[in-house]
Each structure stands twice: as C-alpha cells, then as structure tokens.
Rosetta silent file (secondary structure, phi, psi, omega in degrees, C-alpha in Angstrom):
SEQUENCE: XXXXXXXXXXXXXXXXXXXXXXXXXXXXXXXXXXXXXXXXXXXXXXXXXXXXXXXXXXXXXXXXXXXXXXXXXXXXXXXXXXXXXXXXXXXXXXXXXXXXXXXXXXXXXXXXXXXXXXXXXXXXXXXXXXXXXXXXXXXXXXXXXXXXXXXXXXXXXXXXXXXXXXXXXXXXXXXXXXXXXXXXXXXXXXXXXXXXXXXXXXXXXXXXXXXXXXXXXXXXXXXXXXXXXXXXXXXXXXXXXXXXXX
SCORE:     score description
SCORE:     0.000 S_00000001
   1 L     0.000  135.091 -176.072  112.947  123.585   53.477 S_00000001
   2 L   -83.057  172.774  175.554  116.500  123.838   52.118 S_00000001
   3 H   -65.747  -34.031 -178.521  119.842  123.638   53.819 S_00000001
   4 H   -62.721  -40.221  178.136  120.174  127.381   53.262 S_00000001
   5 H   -64.792  -37.166 -178.224  116.988  127.963   55.253 S_00000001
   6 H   -68.056  -28.565 -174.991  118.249  125.672   58.028 S_00000001
   7 L   -69.929  -13.485 -176.197  121.513  127.582   58.322 S_00000001
   8 L   -76.845   -0.298 -176.858  119.621  130.635   59.639 S_00000001
   9 L   -79.952  117.643  173.516  119.159  129.081   63.121 S_00000001
  10 L   -72.748  146.774  173.916  121.324  130.882   65.724 S_00000001
  11 L    53.732   76.404 -174.291  122.927  128.791   68.440 S_00000001
  12 L   -62.194  175.478 -176.907  122.323  125.334   67.035 S_00000001
  13 L   -83.242   21.063 -171.957  121.135  122.355   68.976 S_00000001
  14 H   -59.892  -29.900  178.230  124.737  120.991   69.075 S_00000001
  15 H   -58.231  -47.048 -179.191  124.685  120.914   72.905 S_00000001
  16 H   -70.441  -37.220  178.040  121.903  118.390   72.840 S_00000001
  17 H   -65.233  -37.800  177.561  123.432  116.496   69.910 S_00000001
  18 H   -65.929  -38.724  178.962  126.718  116.176   71.784 S_00000001
  19 H   -63.729  -42.286 -179.295  124.863  114.728   74.775 S_00000001
  20 H   -66.548  -41.476  177.158  123.094  112.248   72.477 S_00000001
  21 H   -61.415  -39.162  175.842  126.438  111.350   70.821 S_00000001
  22 H   -61.921  -43.949 -179.289  127.967  110.653   74.188 S_00000001
  23 H   -63.267  -39.222  179.881  125.050  108.344   75.113 S_00000001
  24 H   -64.754  -37.296 -178.059  125.471  106.529   71.788 S_00000001
  25 H   -61.414  -19.925 -178.098  129.208  106.116   72.428 S_00000001
  26 L   -80.235  -10.550 -178.326  128.433  104.012   75.493 S_00000001
  27 L  -123.205  150.950  179.218  126.832  101.309   73.317 S_00000001
  28 L   -66.634  140.659 -179.192  128.229   99.323   70.385 S_00000001
  29 L  -127.344  144.697  169.377  127.191  100.731   66.999 S_00000001
  30 L   -85.985  128.531  178.315  127.178   99.451   63.467 S_00000001
  31 L  -106.206  116.255  176.696  128.856  102.028   61.257 S_00000001
  32 L  -116.533  119.562 -179.849  127.580  101.910   57.658 S_00000001
  33 E  -112.948  154.891  174.268  129.150  104.325   55.227 S_00000001
  34 L   -74.043  175.989  175.983  128.416  105.098   51.647 S_00000001
  35 L   -58.822  -25.635 -179.598  130.994  104.491   48.872 S_00000001
  36 L   -90.078    5.047  177.477  132.072  108.046   49.437 S_00000001
  37 L    83.661   15.485 -178.847  132.687  107.381   53.173 S_00000001
  38 L   -91.912  143.481  176.298  129.632  109.314   54.409 S_00000001
  39 E   -71.336  146.539 -175.420  127.593  108.199   57.392 S_00000001
  40 L  -103.666  161.497  177.836  124.017  107.146   56.555 S_00000001
  41 E  -133.522  148.269  172.096  120.624  107.940   58.029 S_00000001
  42 E  -107.610  124.695  177.315  117.330  106.034   57.805 S_00000001
  43 E  -117.573  126.275 -172.649  114.264  108.332   57.452 S_00000001
  44 E  -113.491  126.704  168.423  110.882  106.656   57.933 S_00000001
  45 E  -105.601  156.463 -175.552  107.507  107.795   56.685 S_00000001
  46 E  -153.083  150.962  168.358  104.358  105.946   57.700 S_00000001
  47 L   -76.576  149.991  177.377  100.626  105.637   57.244 S_00000001
  48 L   -61.035  143.242 -178.217   98.564  106.447   60.301 S_00000001
  49 L   100.013  -13.367  178.137   97.836  103.399   62.408 S_00000001
  50 L  -101.040  128.831  179.217  101.330  101.947   62.028 S_00000001
  51 L   -80.297   78.213 -174.229  103.513  102.266   65.117 S_00000001
  52 H   -62.179  -31.317 -179.624  106.557  103.501   63.194 S_00000001
  53 H   -60.689  -41.105  178.987  108.386  104.262   66.407 S_00000001
  54 H   -64.676  -41.830  176.068  108.323  100.598   67.346 S_00000001
  55 H   -64.559  -41.718  177.733  109.663   99.568   63.917 S_00000001
  56 H   -61.797  -39.886  179.122  112.353  102.259   64.127 S_00000001
  57 H   -65.944  -35.878  176.204  113.395  101.026   67.562 S_00000001
  58 H   -61.753  -42.771  175.373  113.660   97.469   66.190 S_00000001
  59 H   -64.598  -47.547 -179.539  116.001   98.729   63.498 S_00000001
  60 H   -59.901  -38.667 -179.811  117.883  100.840   65.984 S_00000001
  61 H   -65.433  -39.410  178.992  118.318   97.928   68.401 S_00000001
  62 H   -70.973  -32.491 -177.466  119.910   95.796   65.669 S_00000001
  63 H   -93.373  -20.512 -170.553  122.200   98.578   64.481 S_00000001
  64 L    72.640   29.938  178.969  122.847  100.237   67.863 S_00000001
  65 L  -104.506  146.854  178.510  121.551  103.482   66.365 S_00000001
  66 E   -77.622  153.897  178.028  119.401  106.056   68.212 S_00000001
  67 E  -110.199  129.062  176.469  115.836  106.741   67.125 S_00000001
  68 E  -110.912  102.592  178.528  114.574  110.284   66.807 S_00000001
  69 L  -124.193 -101.558  173.839  110.839  110.409   66.989 S_00000001
  70 H   -62.721  -26.098  176.880  109.264  112.328   69.881 S_00000001
  71 H   -57.636  -26.899  173.664  112.853  112.965   70.934 S_00000001
  72 H   -58.321  -43.786 -176.397  113.005  115.515   68.082 S_00000001
  73 H   -67.322  -39.329  179.604  110.383  117.608   69.935 S_00000001
  74 H   -60.428  -40.294  177.263  112.389  117.323   73.156 S_00000001
  75 H   -62.134  -50.053 -175.166  115.499  118.698   71.338 S_00000001
  76 H   -68.081  -38.732  176.325  113.597  121.579   69.808 S_00000001
  77 H   -60.179  -40.131  176.695  111.720  122.369   73.036 S_00000001
  78 H   -65.192  -37.949  178.503  115.053  122.589   74.863 S_00000001
  79 H   -67.344  -41.492 -174.357  116.444  124.914   72.181 S_00000001
  80 H   -87.158  -14.932 -174.012  113.364  127.170   72.193 S_00000001
  81 L    72.188   29.836 -179.591  112.690  127.090   75.901 S_00000001
  82 L  -108.946  175.517  175.764  109.212  125.742   75.151 S_00000001
  83 L   -91.799  144.530  174.720  107.175  122.829   76.457 S_00000001
  84 H   -58.188  -39.552 -178.087  107.004  119.597   74.439 S_00000001
  85 H   -60.725  -34.038  178.750  103.236  119.630   74.899 S_00000001
  86 H   -70.125  -41.076  179.544  103.133  122.975   73.105 S_00000001
  87 H   -69.417  -27.622  178.352  105.170  121.752   70.156 S_00000001
  88 H   -61.751  -26.710  179.993  102.961  118.671   69.897 S_00000001
  89 L   -78.627  -11.290  177.309  100.104  120.935   68.836 S_00000001
  90 L  -104.597  -19.630 -169.481  102.248  122.106   65.859 S_00000001
  91 L   -73.809  120.579  177.389  103.908  118.813   65.038 S_00000001
  92 L    53.879   36.451 -179.566  102.742  117.287   61.707 S_00000001
  93 L  -119.701  147.226  169.984   99.573  119.390   61.860 S_00000001
  94 L   -91.482  124.418  178.825   97.996  121.659   59.258 S_00000001
  95 L  -124.917  120.873 -178.862   97.335  125.040   60.831 S_00000001
  96 L   -72.287  161.304 -179.628   95.600  127.754   58.863 S_00000001
  97 H   -66.571  -28.008  178.341   96.799  131.367   59.071 S_00000001
  98 H   -67.782  -44.535  178.047   93.491  132.259   60.632 S_00000001
  99 H   -62.516  -47.066 -178.025   93.898  129.664   63.362 S_00000001
 100 H   -62.448  -40.592  178.492   97.509  130.636   63.946 S_00000001
 101 H   -63.648  -43.545  179.997   96.611  134.367   64.123 S_00000001
 102 H   -65.222  -41.526 -178.878   93.831  133.702   66.620 S_00000001
 103 H   -64.580  -37.788  178.101   96.012  131.500   68.778 S_00000001
 104 H   -65.848  -41.533 -178.623   98.777  134.150   68.721 S_00000001
 105 H   -62.255  -34.727 -178.243   96.227  136.795   69.701 S_00000001
 106 L   -91.621    3.801  179.742   95.025  134.674   72.632 S_00000001
 107 L    58.161   38.180  178.988   98.672  133.856   73.607 S_00000001
 108 L   -80.355  -23.990  179.679   97.963  130.097   73.234 S_00000001
 109 L  -129.702  140.491  171.177  101.419  129.560   71.650 S_00000001
 110 L   -92.712  -14.264 -179.971  104.802  131.118   72.268 S_00000001
 111 L  -129.645  129.252  175.992  106.086  129.533   69.053 S_00000001
 112 L   -87.959  169.341 -173.912  104.348  129.621   65.683 S_00000001
 113 H   -66.315  -33.534  177.820  104.488  126.799   63.196 S_00000001
 114 H   -60.056  -43.652  177.067  106.855  128.524   60.829 S_00000001
 115 H   -65.858  -43.097  177.040  109.419  128.874   63.591 S_00000001
 116 H   -57.290  -48.419 -177.869  108.849  125.269   64.667 S_00000001
 117 H   -63.422  -37.782 -179.464  109.377  123.945   61.152 S_00000001
 118 H   -62.806  -45.549  178.684  112.542  125.972   60.688 S_00000001
 119 H   -71.273  -31.862  175.587  114.026  124.512   63.854 S_00000001
 120 H   -62.023  -49.676  178.983  112.704  121.062   62.997 S_00000001
 121 H   -59.033  -47.238  179.170  114.433  121.168   59.606 S_00000001
 122 H   -59.412  -43.315 -179.500  117.682  122.447   61.127 S_00000001
 123 H   -64.381  -41.602 -177.938  117.686  119.750   63.798 S_00000001
 124 H   -68.444  -37.789  174.553  117.029  116.929   61.334 S_00000001
 125 H   -64.312  -38.214  179.463  119.835  118.202   59.092 S_00000001
 126 H   -67.263  -40.604  178.241  122.263  118.307   61.987 S_00000001
 127 H   -61.514  -45.882 -179.068  121.310  114.753   62.987 S_00000001
 128 H   -66.651  -29.311  177.019  121.723  113.508   59.417 S_00000001
 129 H   -64.156  -37.172  174.313  125.083  115.237   59.204 S_00000001
 130 H   -73.860  -33.697  177.571  126.255  113.057   62.061 S_00000001
 131 L    73.455 -169.543  179.597  124.520  110.032   60.551 S_00000001
 132 L    52.228   49.173  177.186  124.112  106.586   62.091 S_00000001
 133 E  -151.222  168.430 -179.627  120.549  107.418   63.251 S_00000001
 134 E  -125.479  127.881 -177.575  116.911  106.804   62.427 S_00000001
 135 E  -118.087  129.474 -176.228  114.411  109.722   62.070 S_00000001
 136 E  -103.100  122.455  170.204  110.711  109.093   62.139 S_00000001
 137 L    66.257 -156.309  175.556  108.187  111.171   60.135 S_00000001
 138 L    56.915   30.937  177.534  107.996  114.983   60.017 S_00000001
 139 L    76.276    5.952 -175.750  109.011  115.138   56.370 S_00000001
 140 H   -53.684  -43.359 -179.152  112.491  113.764   56.990 S_00000001
 141 H   -63.761  -17.333 -175.009  112.549  111.555   53.823 S_00000001
 142 H   -96.559  -12.412 -174.908  111.715  114.658   51.709 S_00000001
 143 H  -120.982  -17.535 -178.346  114.295  117.145   53.021 S_00000001
 144 L   -82.023  155.512 -176.091  117.396  115.130   53.987 S_00000001
 145 L   -57.467  125.554 -176.276  120.182  114.544   51.410 S_00000001
 146 L   -68.769  -21.433  179.562  119.104  111.661   49.151 S_00000001
 147 L   -81.126  -10.363  177.825  122.643  110.348   48.729 S_00000001
 148 L  -125.427    7.365 -175.392  123.042  109.637   52.461 S_00000001
 149 E  -122.692  119.391  173.164  119.419  108.955   53.455 S_00000001
 150 E   -82.968  116.468 -175.057  117.587  105.626   53.014 S_00000001
 151 E   -99.129  117.365 -171.777  113.989  106.748   52.627 S_00000001
 152 E  -118.268  137.046  176.093  111.519  104.141   53.923 S_00000001
 153 E  -118.278  124.619  175.120  107.698  104.187   53.715 S_00000001
 154 E  -100.931  127.491  179.406  105.663  101.838   55.979 S_00000001
 155 E  -130.081  168.747  177.760  102.213  100.871   54.752 S_00000001
 156 L  -165.914  155.688  176.426   99.521   98.343   55.687 S_00000001
 157 L   -54.976  146.968 -174.852   95.973   97.406   54.632 S_00000001
 158 H   -59.200  -44.743 -179.044   93.417   99.939   55.918 S_00000001
 159 H   -61.346  -38.010  177.901   91.484   97.484   58.088 S_00000001
 160 H   -67.776  -38.676  177.825   94.693   96.372   59.853 S_00000001
 161 H   -65.799  -37.821  178.190   95.634   99.962   60.472 S_00000001
 162 H   -64.764  -45.020 -178.454   92.267  100.822   61.948 S_00000001
 163 H   -61.013  -43.370  179.275   92.442   97.799   64.292 S_00000001
 164 H   -64.038  -43.657  179.677   96.008   98.692   65.329 S_00000001
 165 H   -63.976  -40.214  179.330   95.131  102.318   65.846 S_00000001
 166 H   -63.716  -36.258  177.667   92.133  101.464   68.035 S_00000001
 167 H   -66.460  -42.781 -177.176   94.395   99.262   70.195 S_00000001
 168 H   -62.229  -37.186 -174.812   97.074  102.014   70.481 S_00000001
 169 H   -99.422   -4.003  179.284   94.412  104.548   71.663 S_00000001
 170 L    68.204   37.153 -178.970   92.228  102.077   73.611 S_00000001
 171 L   -97.891  123.306  175.737   89.169  102.899   71.394 S_00000001
 172 L   -80.987  -25.836 -178.787   86.448  100.282   71.335 S_00000001
 173 L   -85.428  106.090 -177.169   84.539  102.129   68.580 S_00000001
 174 H   -68.097  -28.994  175.700   86.255  101.233   65.307 S_00000001
 175 H   -62.839  -44.798  177.324   84.303  103.952   63.489 S_00000001
 176 H   -63.053  -41.259  177.967   85.755  106.543   65.794 S_00000001
 177 H   -63.634  -40.454  179.195   89.240  105.055   65.384 S_00000001
 178 H   -64.131  -44.070  176.486   88.835  105.268   61.615 S_00000001
 179 H   -60.196  -42.577 -179.302   87.844  108.909   61.760 S_00000001
 180 H   -68.927  -40.617  178.865   90.746  109.794   64.016 S_00000001
 181 H   -62.073  -46.415  179.244   93.171  107.808   61.883 S_00000001
 182 H   -60.979  -38.169 -179.170   91.999  109.459   58.659 S_00000001
 183 H   -64.212  -43.551 -179.646   92.330  112.891   60.289 S_00000001
 184 H   -61.501  -46.333  178.136   95.993  112.162   61.257 S_00000001
 185 H   -58.381  -43.163  179.348   96.783  111.030   57.689 S_00000001
 186 H   -64.168  -41.801 -178.749   95.231  114.173   56.231 S_00000001
 187 H   -64.461  -44.072  179.536   97.097  116.418   58.711 S_00000001
 188 H   -62.621  -44.486 -178.785  100.462  114.724   57.949 S_00000001
 189 H   -60.982  -46.245 -178.492   99.906  114.940   54.225 S_00000001
 190 H   -69.634  -35.022  179.518   99.014  118.672   54.376 S_00000001
 191 H   -62.427  -49.078 -178.931  101.926  119.360   56.755 S_00000001
 192 H   -68.370  -41.947 -177.756  104.480  117.856   54.343 S_00000001
 193 H   -63.634  -43.262 -174.978  102.822  119.385   51.263 S_00000001
 194 H   -70.975  -42.438 -172.379  102.656  122.909   52.815 S_00000001
 195 H   -96.279  -25.802 -177.847  106.104  123.048   54.301 S_00000001
 196 H  -124.134    1.814  171.264  108.197  120.730   52.060 S_00000001
 197 L    56.676   41.940  176.906  106.120  120.735   48.871 S_00000001
 198 L  -133.463  158.576  176.163  105.968  116.914   48.588 S_00000001
 199 L  -104.306  107.368 -176.345  103.260  114.281   48.653 S_00000001
 200 L   -65.583  -12.597 -177.355  104.205  111.686   51.315 S_00000001
 201 L   -84.674   -9.466 -177.503  101.787  109.198   49.748 S_00000001
 202 L   -77.253  111.617 -175.624  103.833  109.017   46.525 S_00000001
 203 H   -63.586  -24.392 -179.714  105.794  105.695   46.525 S_00000001
 204 H   -67.788  -11.637 -178.123  108.287  107.115   44.009 S_00000001
 205 H   -80.755   -6.040 -170.349  109.554  109.425   46.830 S_00000001
 206 L  -120.068  155.426  173.407  111.055  106.398   48.676 S_00000001
 207 L   -84.554  -32.552 -177.530  113.832  103.891   48.277 S_00000001
 208 E  -139.071  131.209  171.833  111.870  101.184   50.105 S_00000001
 209 E  -119.199  120.564 -174.826  108.147  100.655   50.635 S_00000001
 210 E  -117.139  127.917  173.503  107.298   97.930   53.149 S_00000001
 211 E   -89.174  106.976 -173.248  103.876   96.422   53.775 S_00000001
 212 L   -68.709  -12.581  178.416  104.070   95.702   57.484 S_00000001
 213 L   -73.718  -18.792 -176.082  101.174   93.234   57.257 S_00000001
 214 L   -98.507   -6.118 -177.864  103.403   90.755   55.490 S_00000001
 215 L  -137.400  151.925  173.500  106.369   90.743   57.820 S_00000001
 216 L   -73.261  167.285  179.905  107.021   90.675   61.581 S_00000001
 217 H   -60.231  -43.978  178.329  108.579   93.741   63.145 S_00000001
 218 H   -68.336  -35.230  174.886  112.016   92.094   63.373 S_00000001
 219 H   -62.180  -42.879  177.599  111.717   90.911   59.783 S_00000001
 220 H   -59.800  -43.357 -178.858  110.945   94.473   58.684 S_00000001
 221 H   -63.919  -41.439  178.264  113.982   95.633   60.626 S_00000001
 222 H   -67.924  -37.129  179.009  116.273   93.094   58.972 S_00000001
 223 H   -63.572  -45.740  178.815  114.897   93.973   55.542 S_00000001
 224 H   -59.966  -41.206  179.669  115.556   97.676   56.100 S_00000001
 225 H   -65.954  -40.343  177.150  119.110   96.902   57.260 S_00000001
 226 H   -60.977  -43.632  177.850  119.660   94.731   54.177 S_00000001
 227 H   -65.885  -35.469 -179.771  118.462   97.576   51.952 S_00000001
 228 H   -62.546  -41.296  176.975  120.674  100.006   53.884 S_00000001
 229 H   -64.351  -42.093  178.675  123.735   97.939   53.046 S_00000001
 230 H   -65.755  -35.738  176.852  122.663   97.766   49.400 S_00000001
 231 H   -63.533  -42.118 -178.072  121.999  101.548   49.463 S_00000001
 232 H   -64.139  -33.099 -177.087  125.507  102.173   50.819 S_00000001
 233 L  -130.680   71.769 -173.295  127.130  100.172   47.993 S_00000001
 234 H   -59.761  -31.252 -177.515  124.736  100.344   45.012 S_00000001
 235 H   -70.103  -24.515 -179.421  127.227   98.933   42.524 S_00000001
 236 H   -86.748  -15.469 -175.272  127.507   95.739   44.599 S_00000001
 237 L   -83.760  137.939  179.230  123.698   95.254   44.822 S_00000001
 238 L   -81.934  -23.153 -178.338  122.018   92.946   42.336 S_00000001
 239 L   -93.041  155.605  176.417  118.590   94.638   42.850 S_00000001
 240 L   -68.823  159.721 -174.817  117.694   98.124   41.650 S_00000001
 241 L   -62.845  -37.622  176.600  117.933  100.891   44.214 S_00000001
 242 L   -80.166  110.999 -177.573  114.181  101.441   44.392 S_00000001
 243 E  -120.810  127.416 -179.524  112.883   98.365   46.150 S_00000001
 244 E  -116.637  118.504  178.727  109.245   97.711   46.931 S_00000001
 245 E  -109.202  128.299 -178.923  108.397   94.878   49.290 S_00000001
 246 L  -143.299    0.000    0.000  104.761   93.914   49.644 S_00000001
C-alpha cells in the first residue's frame, strides 16, 4: 500500500502517537539519523517460531526505542473503536472474499480486512515518520521508505523453530506444533503478497538476514544496531549495504 493510500485516513492516530512520544521522552534514547538528517526505523520480518518481539525488545532496550508489535493493534483498535481481539482475527491472516462476506453477513466483524490494512499501513507510516522505533512484522519492511528503514529478516533452522514454537504455545506434540507453525508462515506470506505484493521469504528484500540459531538474543541486538549505524552512514561502512549473517 502506498503513501497515497495511507493519506486517505481521516483523523489520524496522532493522539496515540503523541502519548507514545511522551512516554519515550521519559527515557534516554539513542538518536540515529541518516546522512540526510532523517530519523531511522527498524522493520523486522520473521519466520514463524521465532519470538521476534523478544528480539525487537532487546534491540529497543539497548537503543531506548519503543517496539511496535501487538501495540500496533492497540493503536488501530483505539482509532476504530474496535476490540484488539477482533483485529487479531484479521492480523497477518489470509481471508478469502467468501469468508469475509459470510462473516460480514453474520456480523462477526465490525471491520473488514481492507479497512484494517489501510489503517495498519497509515499507522506504520506515521510511526516511521517519527522514526526511532522498531516495528515487527505486518509487511513493514515492504511498505516503509527504504532510505530510512533498516529491513531485517530473522530466520532459524526448521527443527529449532518447531521446538521454540512448541515451547511458546505449551504444545507437547511436535507434529501439531509443526502444523500450526507452517500455517502461520503460509498466512503471513499470503497476507503480505495479497496486500503489499511482495514475497516476505525473498532475502533480497532485506538489508540484513540473521540466523538466530547462531547468536544469542543480545548478540543479535548488537549486530542489528551495528548494521543500523552502517545503514545510516553507508559511505563510512566498509561492508556492502546488504549484509547476510548466518
């Protein structure tokens, strides 16, 4: 979704963003600007089974930057007067027009997915405009300005992701965990493809691809911050802008 599409949202979420900005102002922050003086954003994509929120919070803790993960849904729910639980059924899901029509007929949703995605895009663009924040998933690496957004993809071996996913959900049956994990990956891929016309599995879409099996969470956070500094000043960096760590 383009910036032009995002501009069609009446009464932006600025009230919520101002509240978040006030909360950020109470804590020390690292300000990293591009060579053109623009504030930067980190946008994280992830394979299912990786707790990207935890990695994002580790980065945010070191930078003093806020993390927008489920918090995005809270912002949008406040703007729309909806429940977060309702938006969760639309979030990073593929919903066919037949399913959406049936649910509308049965009054299961007060917001359809197109409306949700429009507000999601507008909210992420407003956050990125302010900068100094980390946004998790929901197509953020594919729609935010590439010159101010460090696009990160977190990956891990399949077996490790299944084991991690089963622990996160408390599933003793690894086969069931695998099925659920694969379903989430498919849903996320179709969500990004349908609404943003990108393939989130394509490594060329990212500035950094990190294999989380090879680094601790804090090491991943430090690596992302190092790449963020290199991204901000590419002429000073000795490595190419596209960096793959595995």
